[in-house]
C-alpha positions in Angstrom: -125.0 83.5 51.2 -122.7 82.2 48.5 -121.8 78.5 48.7 -118.2 77.7 49.6 -117.7 75.7 46.4 -118.3 78.9 44.4 -116.0 81.0 46.6 -113.3 78.4 46.3 -113.1 78.7 42.5 -111.3 81.3 40.5 -112.1 82.6 37.0 -110.0 80.7 34.4 -106.8 82.5 33.4 -107.7 81.6 29.8 -111.0 83.4 29.9 -109.5 86.3 31.9 -107.0 87.1 29.2 -109.5 86.7 26.4 -112.1 89.0 27.9 -109.5 91.7 28.7 -108.1 91.8 25.2 -108.2 95.0 23.2 -110.1 95.0 19.8 -108.2 93.4 16.9 -105.7 91.6 19.2 -104.1 88.5 17.8 -105.7 85.7 19.7 -103.2 82.9 20.5 -104.9 82.4 23.8 -108.1 80.4 23.2 -108.0 76.8 22.1 -110.4 77.1 19.2 -109.9 76.0 15.6 -110.2 78.8 13.2 -112.1 76.7 10.7 -115.8 76.2 10.0 -117.4 72.8 10.6 -117.2 70.5 7.5 -119.9 71.3 4.9 -121.6 67.9 5.5 -122.0 68.8 9.1 -123.3 72.3 8.5 -125.7 71.1 5.8 -127.1 68.4 8.1 -127.7 70.9 10.9 -129.6 73.2 8.6 -131.7 70.4 7.2 -132.5 69.1 10.7 -133.7 72.5 11.8 -135.8 73.0 8.7 -137.2 69.5 9.0 -138.4 70.3 12.5 -135.9 68.1 14.5 -135.8 70.8 17.2 -137.3 69.0 20.2 -136.0 67.2 23.3 -134.2 63.9 22.7 -133.1 61.0 25.0 -131.0 62.1 27.9 -128.0 60.0 26.8 -128.3 61.1 23.2 -129.8 59.9 20.0 -129.5 56.1 19.7 -128.0 56.3 16.2 -125.3 58.8 17.3 -124.4 56.7 20.4 -124.1 53.6 18.2 -121.8 55.5 15.8 -119.6 56.7 18.7 -119.4 53.1 20.1 -118.3 51.9 16.7 -115.2 54.1 16.9 -114.0 51.9 19.8 -114.9 48.4 18.4 -111.4 47.8 17.1 -110.4 47.8 20.8 -113.4 46.1 22.4 -115.7 44.5 19.8 -118.5 44.0 22.3 -119.0 47.7 23.1 -122.5 49.0 22.5 -124.4 52.3 22.8 -125.1 51.6 26.5 -121.5 52.7 27.1 -122.0 56.1 25.5 -123.5 59.3 26.9 -123.6 62.3 24.6 -122.8 65.5 26.5 -122.9 69.3 26.1 -119.2 69.4 25.1 -116.2 67.8 26.8 -116.5 70.3 29.7 -119.9 69.0 30.7 -118.6 65.4 30.2 -115.8 66.1 32.6 -118.1 67.7 35.1 -120.7 64.9 35.0 -117.9 62.3 35.4 -116.4 64.2 38.4 -119.8 64.5 40.1 -120.4 60.7 39.5 -117.0 59.5 40.7 -115.6 61.9 43.3 -116.9 62.3 46.8 -116.2 64.6 49.7 -112.8 63.7 51.2 -111.6 61.9 48.1 -108.3 62.7 46.4 -107.9 62.9 42.6 -104.6 62.9 40.8 -104.4 65.6 38.2 -101.6 66.6 35.8 -99.4 69.6 36.5 -99.4 71.5 34.3 -102.9 70.5 33.2 -106.2 71.8 32.0 -107.9 74.2 34.4 -111.1 72.2 34.8 -109.5 69.1 36.4 -108.7 70.5 39.8 -111.8 72.8 39.7 -114.2 69.9 39.2 -112.5 68.0 42.1 -113.0 70.9 44.4 -116.7 71.3 43.3 -117.2 67.7 44.5 -115.5 68.3 47.9 -112.5 66.3 46.8 -108.9 67.3 46.9 -106.9 67.6 43.6 -103.4 66.2 44.0 -101.1 67.4 41.2 -98.6 65.0 39.6 -95.6 66.3 37.7 -95.2 66.3 33.9 -91.5 66.3 33.0 -90.7 68.9 30.4 -87.3 67.4 29.7 -89.0 64.3 28.5 -91.7 65.9 26.3 -94.0 66.5 29.2 -94.3 62.8 30.0 -95.6 62.2 33.6 -93.1 61.4 36.4 -94.8 58.1 37.2 -92.7 57.2 40.2 -93.7 60.6 41.7 -97.3 60.0 40.7 -97.4 56.6 42.5 -95.9 58.1 45.7 -98.8 60.6 45.8 -101.4 57.8 46.1 -103.1 57.4 49.5 -106.0 55.4 50.8 -108.2 58.3 49.8 -107.1 58.4 46.1 -110.0 57.5 43.8 -109.0 58.5 40.3 -106.2 59.5 37.9 -107.0 62.1 35.3 -104.9 61.9 32.2 -104.9 64.0 29.0 -103.2 63.0 25.8 -102.6 64.9 23.5 -102.4 67.4 26.3 -103.6 70.9 27.0 -101.6 73.1 27.6 -98.3 71.3 26.7 -99.0 69.4 23.5 -97.5 66.3 25.1 -98.5 62.9 23.9 -98.2 59.9 26.2 -95.8 57.2 25.2 -96.8 53.5 25.1 -94.8 52.8 28.2 -96.5 55.6 30.1 -100.0 54.4 29.1 -99.0 50.8 30.2 -97.6 52.0 33.6 -100.6 54.2 34.4 -102.9 51.2 33.6 -100.8 49.1 36.0 -100.9 51.7 38.7 -104.6 52.1 38.4 -105.1 48.3 38.6 -102.8 47.8 41.6 -104.4 50.7 43.6 -108.0 50.1 42.5 -108.3 53.5 40.8 -110.5 54.8 38.0 -108.8 56.4 35.0 -110.5 59.5 33.6 -108.9 60.1 30.2 -109.5 63.4 28.4 -109.0 62.5 24.7 -110.5 65.5 22.9 -107.4 66.1 20.8 -107.2 62.5 19.6 -107.0 63.4 15.9 -104.2 65.9 16.4 -101.1 63.8 16.8 -98.0 64.8 14.8 -95.3 62.6 16.2 -95.8 59.0 17.1 -99.2 57.4 17.6 -102.4 58.2 19.6 -103.1 55.7 22.3 -106.5 55.6 23.9 -107.0 54.4 27.4 -110.2 52.6 26.4 -109.8 48.8 26.9 -106.7 49.1 29.1 -108.5 48.8 32.5 -112.0 47.8 33.6 -112.6 51.2 35.2 -111.8 53.8 32.5 -113.9 56.8 31.5 -113.1 58.5 28.2 -114.1 62.1 27.8 -114.2 63.4 24.2 -115.6 66.3 22.2 -116.7 67.2 18.7 -115.5 70.8 19.3 -112.0 70.1 18.0 -112.8 67.1 15.8 -115.3 69.1 13.7 -114.3 72.7 14.6 -117.6 73.4 16.3 -116.7 74.7 19.7 -119.8 76.9 19.9 -122.1 74.0 19.3 -121.2 72.4 22.6 -121.4 68.7 21.9 -119.2 65.9 23.2 -119.4 62.4 24.7 -118.4 60.1 27.4 -117.5 56.4 27.0 -117.5 54.2 30.0 -118.4 50.6 31.1 -122.2 50.4 31.1 -122.7 50.5 34.9 -120.5 53.7 35.2 -122.1 55.2 32.0 -125.6 54.7 33.5 -124.6 56.6 36.7 -122.9 59.4 34.6 -126.2 59.7 32.6 -128.2 60.3 35.8 -125.9 63.2 36.8 -125.8 64.4 33.2 -129.7 64.5 33.1 -129.8 66.7 36.2 -127.2 69.1 34.6 -128.7 69.6 31.1 -131.6 67.2 30.6 -130.5 66.2 27.1 -128.0 67.3 24.4 -129.2 69.5 21.5 -131.0 67.4 18.9 -130.0 69.3 15.7 -126.3 69.3 16.6 -126.5 65.5 17.2 -128.0 64.9 13.8 -125.2 67.0 12.3 -122.3 65.3 13.9 -123.8 61.9 13.0 -123.5 63.0 9.4 -119.9 64.0 10.0 -119.0 60.6 11.5 -120.8 58.8 8.7 -118.8 60.8 6.2 -115.5 59.4 7.5 -112.1 60.8 8.5 -111.6 62.7 5.3 -113.9 65.5 6.5 -111.3 67.0 8.8 -108.1 65.9 7.0 -107.3 69.3 5.6 -107.7 71.0 9.0 -105.3 68.4 10.6 -102.8 68.9 7.8 -102.9 72.7 8.4 -102.3 72.3 12.1 -99.3 70.1 11.4 -97.9 72.8 9.1 -98.5 75.5 11.7 -96.9 73.3 14.4 -93.7 73.3 12.3 -93.9 77.0 11.8 -94.4 78.0 15.4 -92.1 75.4 16.9 -89.1 76.7 14.9 -90.0 80.4 15.3 -90.5 80.3 19.1 -87.0 78.8 19.6 -85.6 81.8 17.6 -87.1 84.4 20.0 -84.4 85.5 22.5 -85.3 84.3 26.0 -87.7 81.6 24.8 -87.3 77.9 24.7 -90.0 75.6 23.4 -90.4 71.9 23.5 -92.0 71.0 20.1 -95.5 69.8 20.8 -96.3 66.2 19.7 -100.0 66.9 19.4 -103.0 69.2 20.0 -102.6 72.8 18.9 -100.6 74.3 21.7 -97.1 75.4 22.3 -95.9 75.9 25.9 -92.6 77.8 25.7 -90.6 78.7 28.8 -89.4 82.3 29.0 -86.4 83.8 30.7 -87.7 87.3 30.9 -88.4 89.5 34.0 -91.7 89.1 35.8 -94.2 86.3 36.3 -96.2 84.6 33.6 -99.1 86.9 34.4 -96.8 89.9 34.1 -95.5 88.8 30.7 -99.0 87.8 29.4 -100.4 91.2 30.4 -97.5 93.1 28.8 -98.0 91.1 25.6 -101.7 91.8 25.8 -101.0 95.6 25.8 -99.0 95.0 22.6 -102.0 93.3 21.0 -101.1 89.6 21.5 -103.3 87.3 23.6 -101.5 84.5 25.3 -102.3 82.5 28.5 -100.0 82.6 31.5 -98.6 79.1 32.1 -99.3 79.2 35.9 -103.1 79.1 35.1 -102.5 75.4 34.5 -100.6 74.6 37.7 -97.4 75.4 39.6 -95.2 73.9 37.0 -96.6 76.3 34.4 -94.8 79.2 36.1 -92.3 80.8 33.7 -94.3 79.5 30.7 -96.9 80.9 28.3 -99.5 78.8 26.4 -99.8 79.8 22.8 -102.5 78.3 20.6 -101.6 77.8 16.9 -105.2 77.4 16.0 -104.9 80.7 14.1 -103.8 81.6 10.6 -100.2 81.4 9.6 -100.3 85.2 9.0 -101.4 85.8 12.5 -98.9 83.4 13.9 -96.1 85.4 12.2 -97.5 88.6 13.5 -97.6 87.2 17.0 -94.0 86.0 16.7 -93.0 89.5 15.7 -94.6 90.9 18.8 -92.7 88.3 20.9 -89.4 89.4 19.2 -90.3 93.1 19.9 -91.1 92.3 23.5 -87.9 90.3 24.0 -85.9 93.2 22.6 -87.7 95.7 25.0 -86.7 93.7 28.0 -83.1 93.2 26.9 -83.3 89.5 26.2 
């Protein structure tokens, strides 16, 4: 017999489109930088492997790496130490370990709509109920916080937030961060903040939830920071009592994170912010390109993303998001149907601009051709 938790889950719409794609399709579907990791990171990995650093390490991660991660947050809380850090197998495992630590059967968890596909799935895996709260497209996908607060019940345990956001590219305003903190404090809730796109903010300023509330868990990843999605390395930052519990769950999921990759990302952190500066500048340029171009496609309207590397245009073409995404797939363009991210994604497509400018232009041409074919 198959467990109910497995039967209740669906294959991600992101993966479904990627795996159904024809050869040589233009991939604007996956959220994956088209860069190599910085040279200092690659070199450190090779040296670690050749040196023989290929064995099990501590469950929570190498002490030196945990210390370097903690140092990233000392401008907010000077007292933070490595006991607040757990190194994980990517942000996805960090999210799963956090959910398994915090959510219980019968709990409710507030998740953004539209939002990343793992948030409701992880709640369901824990026997909890995901409760969507609306992101307002008219306000740059800021959360409707009055609506969010009305959704809180005596069973609500946590609020999941994501800024910069997948799939919308929205960046939370200072007032939204402050209001969410206040709501969490008044209702005794934990904030789970997915901050994997921290470096990719093009308008305004990134605001971490760390230090805003005594019960905050930050989930982060080196996948986007160092363009190393296939290496599967991330981290969780939490108050020490919560971090210790997350580490217990984390151990039973993966035992320990990969040692050579940890040595490599430590070298990247020690090299400073300049190692990924060119990548961020290129994403900024592509954001400008795709934001303008999408709004010139008949039948498309796109809110310019403030961060991450996603655009989330709304279409006025016949059919559902799945219909449109499949039609574009047959033309050689991979996109993701917006309703894979929740009910408010209906009528949208997610396009990743983590691809070359040449491929972005080719993808835009296919969108124009499709718009013409449906009489837009």
